[in-house]
Structures are given as C-alpha cells and as structure tokens.
C-alpha positions in Angstrom: -142.3 -167.6 -71.6 -141.5 -166.3 -74.8 -145.5 -165.3 -75.6 -145.4 -163.3 -72.4 -142.2 -161.5 -73.8 -142.9 -161.2 -77.0 -142.5 -158.3 -78.4 -140.6 -156.8 -76.0 -137.5 -158.8 -76.1 -134.7 -158.6 -78.5 -133.0 -162.1 -78.5 -134.4 -165.0 -76.4 -132.8 -168.2 -75.8 -134.6 -171.0 -74.6 -133.0 -174.2 -73.2 -134.2 -177.1 -71.9 -132.9 -181.1 -71.5 -136.4 -182.4 -72.9 -136.2 -182.4 -76.5 -140.0 -182.6 -76.9 -140.4 -179.3 -75.5 -137.8 -177.5 -77.6 -139.6 -179.1 -80.5 -142.7 -178.5 -79.7 -141.6 -174.6 -79.2 -139.6 -174.6 -82.6 -143.0 -175.0 -84.3 -144.1 -171.8 -83.5 -141.5 -169.9 -85.6 -140.7 -166.9 -83.4 -138.4 -164.4 -84.7 -135.1 -163.6 -82.7 -135.0 -166.7 -80.9 -133.3 -169.9 -80.4 -134.2 -173.1 -78.8 -131.4 -175.6 -77.3 -131.6 -178.9 -76.0 -129.5 -179.0 -73.1 -128.6 -179.6 -69.3 -128.7 -176.0 -67.8 -126.5 -177.1 -65.3 -123.9 -177.5 -67.8 -125.1 -175.6 -70.5 -122.1 -172.6 -71.4 -124.4 -169.7 -73.5 -122.4 -167.8 -76.2 -123.8 -164.7 -75.4 -124.8 -162.5 -72.7 -128.3 -161.6 -71.6 -130.1 -158.6 -70.4 -132.2 -161.1 -67.8 -131.8 -164.9 -67.3 -135.1 -166.6 -65.9 -135.0 -170.1 -64.5 -139.0 -171.1 -65.1 -139.6 -173.9 -62.7 -136.1 -175.4 -63.0 -133.9 -174.1 -60.4 -135.3 -175.9 -57.4 -134.5 -179.3 -59.4 -130.9 -178.3 -59.4 -128.3 -180.1 -57.2 -126.3 -176.4 -56.2 -128.7 -173.5 -57.2 -126.5 -171.4 -55.7 -123.3 -172.3 -57.7 -125.5 -172.3 -60.7 -126.6 -169.0 -60.0 -123.2 -167.5 -59.7 -121.9 -169.2 -63.0 -125.0 -168.1 -64.7 -124.2 -164.3 -63.6 -121.2 -164.3 -65.9 -123.4 -164.2 -68.6 -125.4 -161.2 -67.6 -124.9 -157.8 -69.4 -123.9 -155.1 -67.1 -127.0 -154.3 -65.1 -128.7 -157.5 -65.8 -130.4 -159.4 -63.8 -131.5 -163.0 -63.0 
C-alpha cells in the first residue's frame, strides 16, 4: 500500500503482526515511514493520522466495530477510516 501512496503522504505507519512482512518492507528504505510488529487489536498509536486503512485485515478481527471506534480516536479532525 505504501508504494501506491508514495509520495502523496507525509508520514506512514505500517503495522503487522507478521515479523517477516515488516522486515521485508523495511528493506525498501521508505522515508517518513515506520513499520511496527504488533497486533492491531491491541496496538496504540503514538500520533494522530489523516487516514487509517485496514488493508485485508479487518475481517480477521473479533469485534470490528469496537476496533473501528477505538481507532477513530487516532484520527485527526476531518480524518477518515
């Protein structure tokens, strides 16, 4: 997804519980990007975002509505998910 957004983003955070996926992405040396090994159901961002995307992951979560409500707190004013 990052390759599709670049260079139209300011800062990107990629979260995946699969260490191999994160390590593979880190080798591409994207600027203004961080990649974190974590479970999105318990991950707590340290910043607010303009957009939050759950790419091919939301349907795996136990309580999708609860997750969307929790992540809404990490959206900037006028942000979207």
